[in-house]
ChimeraX commands (.cxc) that place a marker at each C-alpha (Angstrom):
marker #1 position 101.37,104.14,69.66 radius 0.5
marker #1 position 101.97,105.18,73.62 radius 0.5
marker #1 position 101.18,108.79,74.07 radius 0.5
marker #1 position 104.35,110.37,75.01 radius 0.5
marker #1 position 105.46,113.59,77.46 radius 0.5
marker #1 position 107.99,115.62,76.41 radius 0.5
marker #1 position 110.19,117.95,79.20 radius 0.5
marker #1 position 108.07,121.18,80.38 radius 0.5
marker #1 position 104.90,118.83,79.89 radius 0.5
marker #1 position 102.31,119.23,82.88 radius 0.5
marker #1 position 100.92,115.96,83.61 radius 0.5
marker #1 position 97.15,116.15,85.34 radius 0.5
marker #1 position 96.16,113.28,87.97 radius 0.5
marker #1 position 94.02,113.29,90.98 radius 0.5
marker #1 position 94.74,110.42,92.99 radius 0.5
marker #1 position 92.22,108.95,95.16 radius 0.5
marker #1 position 93.29,105.45,97.05 radius 0.5
marker #1 position 96.76,103.34,97.39 radius 0.5
marker #1 position 97.03,100.23,95.06 radius 0.5
marker #1 position 96.11,99.79,91.66 radius 0.5
marker #1 position 92.10,99.54,90.47 radius 0.5
marker #1 position 91.74,96.69,88.13 radius 0.5
marker #1 position 89.66,99.32,85.69 radius 0.5
marker #1 position 93.18,101.26,85.74 radius 0.5
marker #1 position 94.51,98.55,83.60 radius 0.5
marker #1 position 95.76,99.02,80.50 radius 0.5
marker #1 position 95.29,102.44,81.18 radius 0.5
marker #1 position 98.30,105.01,81.02 radius 0.5
marker #1 position 98.87,106.02,85.02 radius 0.5
marker #1 position 101.08,108.10,86.99 radius 0.5
marker #1 position 102.39,104.69,88.81 radius 0.5
marker #1 position 104.65,104.72,92.21 radius 0.5
marker #1 position 106.29,101.49,93.52 radius 0.5
marker #1 position 107.26,100.38,96.63 radius 0.5
marker #1 position 110.91,101.48,96.51 radius 0.5
marker #1 position 109.50,105.26,95.59 radius 0.5
marker #1 position 110.00,105.89,92.12 radius 0.5
marker #1 position 107.51,107.53,90.49 radius 0.5
marker #1 position 106.73,106.86,86.59 radius 0.5
marker #1 position 104.83,107.57,83.62 radius 0.5
marker #1 position 103.99,104.74,82.11 radius 0.5
marker #1 position 100.84,102.32,80.71 radius 0.5
marker #1 position 100.09,99.56,83.39 radius 0.5
marker #1 position 99.71,96.07,82.40 radius 0.5
marker #1 position 99.29,92.51,84.52 radius 0.5
marker #1 position 102.30,91.31,85.76 radius 0.5
marker #1 position 103.09,87.60,85.71 radius 0.5
marker #1 position 102.76,87.17,89.28 radius 0.5
marker #1 position 99.73,87.94,91.21 radius 0.5
marker #1 position 99.45,91.14,92.40 radius 0.5
marker #1 position 102.19,92.02,90.42 radius 0.5
marker #1 position 102.10,94.89,87.31 radius 0.5
marker #1 position 104.18,95.33,83.66 radius 0.5
marker #1 position 104.70,98.93,83.00 radius 0.5
marker #1 position 105.39,99.11,79.51 radius 0.5
marker #1 position 106.38,102.91,78.25 radius 0.5
marker #1 position 107.08,104.74,74.56 radius 0.5
marker #1 position 111.01,105.05,74.82 radius 0.5
marker #1 position 112.65,101.65,77.31 radius 0.5
marker #1 position 112.01,98.40,77.65 radius 0.5
marker #1 position 109.10,97.21,79.67 radius 0.5
marker #1 position 109.64,96.88,83.36 radius 0.5
marker #1 position 108.26,93.77,84.25 radius 0.5
marker #1 position 106.66,92.14,87.85 radius 0.5
marker #1 position 106.79,95.58,89.94 radius 0.5
marker #1 position 105.37,95.82,92.42 radius 0.5
marker #1 position 103.44,98.87,92.88 radius 0.5
marker #1 position 102.11,101.15,95.95 radius 0.5
marker #1 position 99.75,103.20,94.32 radius 0.5
marker #1 position 98.57,103.91,90.52 radius 0.5
marker #1 position 96.44,106.72,89.44 radius 0.5
marker #1 position 95.38,107.20,84.89 radius 0.5
marker #1 position 96.19,110.39,84.03 radius 0.5
marker #1 position 93.49,113.05,83.79 radius 0.5
marker #1 position 95.29,115.47,81.21 radius 0.5
marker #1 position 98.55,116.79,79.88 radius 0.5
marker #1 position 99.45,120.53,78.66 radius 0.5
marker #1 position 102.41,120.36,76.47 radius 0.5
marker #1 position 105.09,123.03,77.06 radius 0.5
marker #1 position 104.73,124.57,73.60 radius 0.5
marker #1 position 100.31,125.74,74.59 radius 0.5
marker #1 position 101.75,127.77,77.42 radius 0.5
marker #1 position 104.27,129.82,75.58 radius 0.5
marker #1 position 102.21,133.38,74.59 radius 0.5
marker #1 position 104.12,134.89,71.72 radius 0.5
marker link #1:1,2 radius 0.2
marker link #1:2,3 radius 0.2
marker link #1:3,4 radius 0.2
marker link #1:4,5 radius 0.2
marker link #1:5,6 radius 0.2
marker link #1:6,7 radius 0.2
marker link #1:7,8 radius 0.2
marker link #1:8,9 radius 0.2
marker link #1:9,10 radius 0.2
marker link #1:10,11 radius 0.2
marker link #1:11,12 radius 0.2
marker link #1:12,13 radius 0.2
marker link #1:13,14 radius 0.2
marker link #1:14,15 radius 0.2
marker link #1:15,16 radius 0.2
marker link #1:16,17 radius 0.2
marker link #1:17,18 radius 0.2
marker link #1:18,19 radius 0.2
marker link #1:19,20 radius 0.2
marker link #1:20,21 radius 0.2
marker link #1:21,22 radius 0.2
marker link #1:22,23 radius 0.2
marker link #1:23,24 radius 0.2
marker link #1:24,25 radius 0.2
marker link #1:25,26 radius 0.2
marker link #1:26,27 radius 0.2
marker link #1:27,28 radius 0.2
marker link #1:28,29 radius 0.2
marker link #1:29,30 radius 0.2
marker link #1:30,31 radius 0.2
marker link #1:31,32 radius 0.2
marker link #1:32,33 radius 0.2
marker link #1:33,34 radius 0.2
marker link #1:34,35 radius 0.2
marker link #1:35,36 radius 0.2
marker link #1:36,37 radius 0.2
marker link #1:37,38 radius 0.2
marker link #1:38,39 radius 0.2
marker link #1:39,40 radius 0.2
marker link #1:40,41 radius 0.2
marker link #1:41,42 radius 0.2
marker link #1:42,43 radius 0.2
marker link #1:43,44 radius 0.2
marker link #1:44,45 radius 0.2
marker link #1:45,46 radius 0.2
marker link #1:46,47 radius 0.2
marker link #1:47,48 radius 0.2
marker link #1:48,49 radius 0.2
marker link #1:49,50 radius 0.2
marker link #1:50,51 radius 0.2
marker link #1:51,52 radius 0.2
marker link #1:52,53 radius 0.2
marker link #1:53,54 radius 0.2
marker link #1:54,55 radius 0.2
marker link #1:55,56 radius 0.2
marker link #1:56,57 radius 0.2
marker link #1:57,58 radius 0.2
marker link #1:58,59 radius 0.2
marker link #1:59,60 radius 0.2
marker link #1:60,61 radius 0.2
marker link #1:61,62 radius 0.2
marker link #1:62,63 radius 0.2
marker link #1:63,64 radius 0.2
marker link #1:64,65 radius 0.2
marker link #1:65,66 radius 0.2
marker link #1:66,67 radius 0.2
marker link #1:67,68 radius 0.2
marker link #1:68,69 radius 0.2
marker link #1:69,70 radius 0.2
marker link #1:70,71 radius 0.2
marker link #1:71,72 radius 0.2
marker link #1:72,73 radius 0.2
marker link #1:73,74 radius 0.2
marker link #1:74,75 radius 0.2
marker link #1:75,76 radius 0.2
marker link #1:76,77 radius 0.2
marker link #1:77,78 radius 0.2
marker link #1:78,79 radius 0.2
marker link #1:79,80 radius 0.2
marker link #1:80,81 radius 0.2
marker link #1:81,82 radius 0.2
marker link #1:82,83 radius 0.2
marker link #1:83,84 radius 0.2
marker link #1:84,85 radius 0.2
view
């Protein structure tokens, strides 16, 4: 099962480059499409060279996407972990 993110979770990334590092294929990443949208998805190879399939926990695969960049998620702080009582 892929990770699930909830409203209010804080997702930490550290982007060091444009493009997609081959080492990040299979990782859950913050992904920026060339059209400007940004998603949190698992990055997989697309069916055409230079494209990628983006897989989600709760949605259909987005196939053969052109990415501006993708960078792995470094850490997540769940919304519940920030509550103090």
